[in-house]
N, C-alpha and C positions, 0 to 999 in steps of 0.2 A: 566664392565656391558656391556648386552646384547643391550641395547636399541630397548626393545621391540616395545616401541611405535613410533619407525621410521622401522614397514615392514607392509606390506599389501599395500594398495593402497597410494600412495601420488600423487598428484596435483600438474603440475609447469603450476601459475595461467598467465595467459593472463594480460596484463594491459590495460584497457580501456580507449579510449580517449574521447574525446569531438572533434565537426566539427572542432574547430578551433585550435586544436592539444593539449591543455589542458588535463589532466589528469582527468578522471572522476570517482569522489572518490565514490560517490552514486553508483556507477554503481558496482566498484570492493565492495563495500560491497554487492551488489546485489547478486554479484558470490560467494561470498565466502560465504551467506546463504545458496545459491543453493548447494554447494559442499559440505556443510557441511548436508546438507538433504539427500545428494546424499548416505553419509555412509564412506567419505573418509578418512583414518586415519591422515592424517598429508596433509600440505600444504606447495608447496615453491613459495616463493615470489623472484623476479628479477633474475630468470633463465633467459635461451635463449628464452623461450616462451614468457615472458613477456617485450621482446622488450627492455632489458635493454641497447643493447650498443644507444642506441638513448635518453636515459634519463640523466638529469645533475645529476651531483651529490646530489644538493638539493632534488631534484624529486625522485631518490631511497632511500635517509632516508625518504621521507615522506611518499612513496608507503610503505615502509618497516613498519614504525610506524603504518600505515592505516589498515596495513593489520593484525598487533598485536593486536592491536584494537580490529577489528573487530572477529579474532578469541577469544578474551577474554578467554583466557585459555580451550577453548573449545577442541581444536588442538594443537597438538605440530608446531611450526614456523620453518620451514626451510629457512636460507635466502642464495642465491646465490651470493657467493663475488668469482672471480678468475679472470686471468690475465695473459698478455705475460708481464708484467715489476712486477717482484715480488718485488723490494721496495715500488713501489704506491700500490701495494697489502697490503702489511704489513701495510702500512700507513690507508688504508683503515679499516682494520681493528683498528686499533688503535682509529679512529675518529667516526666510525658507534656507534650509541648507539643498540647495541645489547642486551638490554635487552628484556625480553619477545620470545628472540629467543631458537630454543633449539638448533641447529645445524648448521654449516657453509657447503654449496653445494658448492665446487670449482672446475671450471672446468681446465682441463689441459692447458697450455698456448699454444695460437696458433697462428700461421703464422710464428712464427720465429724457429721451428721445433728445441726443444732440444731433445740432447741426453735420453736415459735411465737416467744416470747419473745426467744429467741436470735436469729432473724431478723430481727424488729423491730427490736434494738436495731442489727445491725449494719447494716440500712439507714438505721437513725437515724444513724450513723456516716458513711455516706455520704453522707448526704441534707446533712449538716453542715460535709462536707469541700470541695463544690465549689458553685458557681454552678448549673453545667449543670444540663439539663433529665437526668432518670432514667427510664428505661425498665427497669423489672424484669423477670426472666424465669423463669419457674416453665417448667421440662423435666425431672420428679422420674423418669419412665423414663433418664435420664442421671446425674441428681447424687442420686439416692437421697433426694429431701428437697422434701417439697411444700408450698410456702407458699398457705396456708388464705384463702379469700374473707374472712373478717374480718380477717385482719392486712394483706392486701392496703388494704382498704378505711380499719383504722386509717394505715397508711403515707400514705396519700392525704389523708386529713384532715389530719394534721397536719403534712404539710410540702409547699409550695407547689411544690417542683421535683421531686417524683416527679408523674410526669404520665400513665404510661401504664405498661400490662403487656404482654410476649408471653407468652401462655398456651399451653403447649404441653402441658399435662397430659394431654391428649384425653380429659376426664371433662364431660361435653355438662351435666350437672349443677351440676357445681362452675361453671363457665364462666356458666350462667345465673343463678346464685345472685351470682357476683361480678355480671355484668353492672345483674341487677335493682338492688341495694344502692350500687355504685359513686355518686360524686360527677360530677355529672355535666358537669366537665369535665374527667374522667380518662378515657382511652383503654385500652380493651380490642382487642389484636392478636391475630390467631391466629398461630399458633407450628406448625399441623400443616398443610402442604399438602395433605394427602388430605381434609381436615375443613374445606377453606377456605369452600365453599358452606355446608354445615350451619351454621358457627360467627358467618358473616355473618347469615344468615338470622335465628338468635337474638339479634343485635344487635350482634357484633364491629363494627368500623369500619375494616378491612384487614389485613395480613396482613407478616409478614416472612420471605420465602419463600427456601426453597434450589430447589424449582423453578424460580423467575423468573430464576435464572444462566443456563438455556437452554432452557425454556420461556417466554420474557419476553413478547412480546405477548399468549400465549393466556392467562398468568397474569393480565399485567394485564386484558386485556378481561374475563375473569371476574369480580375485583375489582370493576372500574367497573360491570359491569354490576350486578352484587349490591347495591353503595351506591344506586344508584338506583331499587333494586327490580325489576329486570328477571330473576328467578328464572329464568324458563322458557329464556331464551336463556344465560344464565350456565350452566346445569345443561347445556345442548347442546355448548358448548365444553370444559367442564370433564369430562365423562365421554369426548370425546374424548382427551383426554392424562392421564387417571386413571391408566389401565394403564402407561404411559410414567413417572407420579409415582412407582407402586410399585416400577417397576425401579431408579429411582432409588437408592432407599433398600434395593434386596434385600440386598446386601452392606455394608452401611454405609454413611453421611454422610462425606465428597466422594467417595467413589469412583464411584459412579453417575454422580453429575454430572461430576465430570473425563473419563468416557468418553466421555459425550454431547458435552461443549464439545472433546473431541479429534477428535471427527467432524465436528464444524461449524468447524473447523482454528483457533478461538480459543485453544487453550491445549493441552498437552501434559497426557498425565494421571499425571503422576508424582505421587507422596504419598511423606510422610516415616512411617517405621513409627514406632508398630506398623500403621497402616494401610497397605493393596496394595490394586493395581489388582484390578477385578473380575474373575472367573472367566472362561473363555471361553464355559463355556454361557449366563452372565447376559452379555457383550458379543455374543454372538448373538442374544440376545433383544430387545436394546436396539437393534443394526442393525437387524434385522426391525422393530419400530416406527418407527423412524425413516423407515425406507423406504416406510412403512406414512403416514406423517405427511405 
């Protein structure tokens, strides 16, 4: 199965918080309404952008349930479930209520730096533990671990439910090697907002985007234009928002995104430690960019 509904523009949702640190569920619903109106093709709950490491297990389950309910079948829902303790991850797959979840996004094990064989065995265990489609997530800048194309292709060939990868290595040579040699029914999605047009040009079929939380219509327009080969028009829109994308990540993710969402009235910019709001100089630059847009 090609899982066409998990191509195009996916958005890695932030988790809004109240001033007291509690999850702000009405704001989460506002955000989902916003991205649906903006034209995204699917949403990702409990990804890196969701500040998931700071959520308790109960909060994770409640956030996921809230996202599924708010989407109400209008969009596919992908749930982030990953970790560097394979047995614990398998337990989460057994314990989480995944009704209404269309696929799992599973980041490579971080910090303990497994070998390529270790990565294969980790994902083999995950694939055998669930019938849900699995999207691998490669982000070595955060995890200290890079899953190489040969390992991805081996996994894609060996397990029918490993259907895609969110590739955020930023290494275009590695990306091209993967795209060139992958099975036909395996999808490669961009995980780097600032490389979206370039990565679509070399053969990726969509993106899981941070910027689509706030620059929603612009990002979906860029990806939709790139899908049909209209790269001249895609570039025009992309270059307009590229300075804003850079500002989103200037002081870490999702601090910049929450600043923009606060300016848009969608949620407040509260974060959980160790993350903090952007500094005043960066906030001023973001405000100037938003005014110019």
